[in-house]
N, C-alpha and C positions, 0 to 999 in steps of 0.2 A: 435700823437695819432689820429686815424681816428674817426670822429663823425658819428653818424647814422642819417644824415640829412634827409634821406628818411622817417624815422619813425617820426621825428619831423614835417615834412610837412604833413604826414598823420594825425598826432594828431591835427594840426592846422585846417585841412579841416574838420575833425570829429567835433571839437569844434564849428566851424562856422556853420556846418550843424545842430547841435543840437540847438544852440542858435537861428538859423533862424526859426526853427519849433516850438521852445518853449523857448522864451526869459528868462523865470524865472526858467528854469530847474536847472541850476547850483547853483543858489541862494537857491533854495529849498533843493537840494541835500547836500549842504555844512552845513546845519543846523543840521541835524540828520539823521541817517539811522534807518529804522524801517522795516526790512525784516521779512516776515512770514516764510521764508524757509532757512534751512541750507542745502547746497549741498556738499556731500562728493563724489568726483569723481576722475577719473584717470588724471594724469598729461599729457596725450597724447594731443599734440597740435591740433589734429583734433576733439577734444571734448570740444568746448567752452560752458561753463555752461549757461551763460545768454542767448546766442543766441539760444541754443537748445530749451529752453522753452519760448522764446520770451519775456523775462523780461528786464527791464531797469536797469542801475546801481542803487544800493540802494535797489533793491527788492529781491536780492538773496545773502546770505552770503555764502562764498565758501571756502572749503578746498580741496586741490587736492594732491595726491601722486601717486606713481607708483602702478597701479592695485587697486586703491581705497580701501586700507586696513584700518581697524580700529583695532589697536593693543593696548592692555591695558597698555603697557609701553611707548607708543608714546606720550610724553608730548605735542608735537606740536598739534597733532590732538585733544587730550583731552582738551587742552587750548582753541582751537577754539570752541569745543563743549560747554565747560562751559560758555564761553562768549556769545555764541549764545543762549543757554538755559536760563541762569540766568540773563544776562543783556539785551539782545535783545528780550527775550521772544518769540523766534520763536515757531511756532505751528507745524511745520513739519520738519523732518530731512529726506533727500532723499539720499540714497546710490545709485549711478549710475555707473555701469560698462559699458563696450562697447565690442561688438563682434570684434574679431580680435585683442585683446589686446596682445601686445608684451610680457608683464610680465607673463600673463597666459600661453602663448605658451612656453616661456622659462622655466617655472616651469614644464610644461608637458614634455618637451624635456630633462629636467634635465641638462640644459645648465650651464656651468661654466662661470660666468660673473664677477667674482671678488666680490667686496663688496656687490653689489645688490643681489647676490645669497643668502645671509643671510636673506634679506628681503623677497625673494620669497619662503623661506622655509615655511612661513605661508600659502601660497597657496598650497604647496605640502602636508601640513598636511590635508587640505581639500580634495585634490586629493586622498590621501590614504584612507580617510573615505569613498569615493565613488568609490573605485577601481573597484568593480564589475560592477557598472553601466557604468562607463567610458570605461572600457575595452570591453564592449559589443557594443560600437559605433565604427564601422569600419572606417568611414570617419574621417580623422584627423581634418578637419576643423569643422565638427559637434561636435567632441569630445571637441575641444577647446572652441567652443561656449557654450557647456553645462557646462564646468568648469567655464566659465565666469559667467553663471547664478548661479551656486552653490556658487561661491565665493561671489557674491552680497548677496545671501540669508544668508550666514554665517556672513558677515559683518553687516548686519541688526541686527542679533542676538547679535553680539558683541557690537553694539551701545546700544542696550536695556539693556545689562548687566552692562554697566558702572555705577558707582555711580552717575554720572551726571543725567542720565535719570531715574535711580531708585529713586533718591531723588526727582526729579521733580514729578514723579508719586505719591510718598508718600505724597507730599504736595498738591496733586490734581491739579497740573499744567497740562493744556491741551497740550499734545504733542504726535504726531504720527510719526512712523518711516516707511519709504517706501523703497522697493527695485525695481529698474528699470535697464534696459539694453538699451543702445543706439546702433543703427545699422548704421555703416558708409556708407553702400551701398545706403541708401535712406533717412537718417537723421531722422528716426522715432524712438520713444521710445517704449519699450515693458514693460508693467507692469507685474512684476512677481507675482502679487497678494500676496505680502508679506507686509501687512500693519499691524503694531502692535501699539496699542494705550494704552496698559496697561499690567499688569503682567499676567492676564488670557490669553490674546492674545499671550504673549511670551511663556507661558507654553505650550499652544497648538501647537505653531509653532515648538518648540523644540521636542515635542512628535511626530508631523507629520514627521519631518526630520528623527527621529529614526526609525519610521515605514517604511518610504520610503527606507532607507538603508537596512532594514531587507528583504523587498520584492525584492529588486534588487539582493540580495545575494542568493535567492532561485533558 
């Protein structure tokens, strides 16, 4: 069996570099993690959560899956959320998609990819909600980018509708949910101005989405 010696060498170099700049870094890190943020992002290898926002290990709790979906039957995602909210007491949940997402493009193209096609049906549900708006965008790339944004917006709403976040708000725990998109072309984040910190914010966001869909269909 071949071993990945290259990765072990890189790990050794990384560890030496960290200990050289901060000798107590790993001793502090091994004691306890206390991140303020939960990141729900895409599995795409070009979107490394910590590096994008310039945070060190221990400062960002991370869950990633194809196309950054928050599905109410996904016990993996929900378990991460529960631990982050109830045990780590994170103050912010960030849902971050990225432009040029392969999952979004596959959903738009109605590609048949086997098992993952079932996962992408959730994106297609969103696509059908905004069919009028998306069909009005002639450029396929821009249409895909817009669906990336709409997907993030709806995943933020999904996060807020979980019993985990609802219970946190009911016990007056401070927690806000944010929607961002990352651009591969320049490494910059776009704030979709989808910041929800309580039930009133959620109700308004859902109402605004409904109004936007009605306007797009006129």
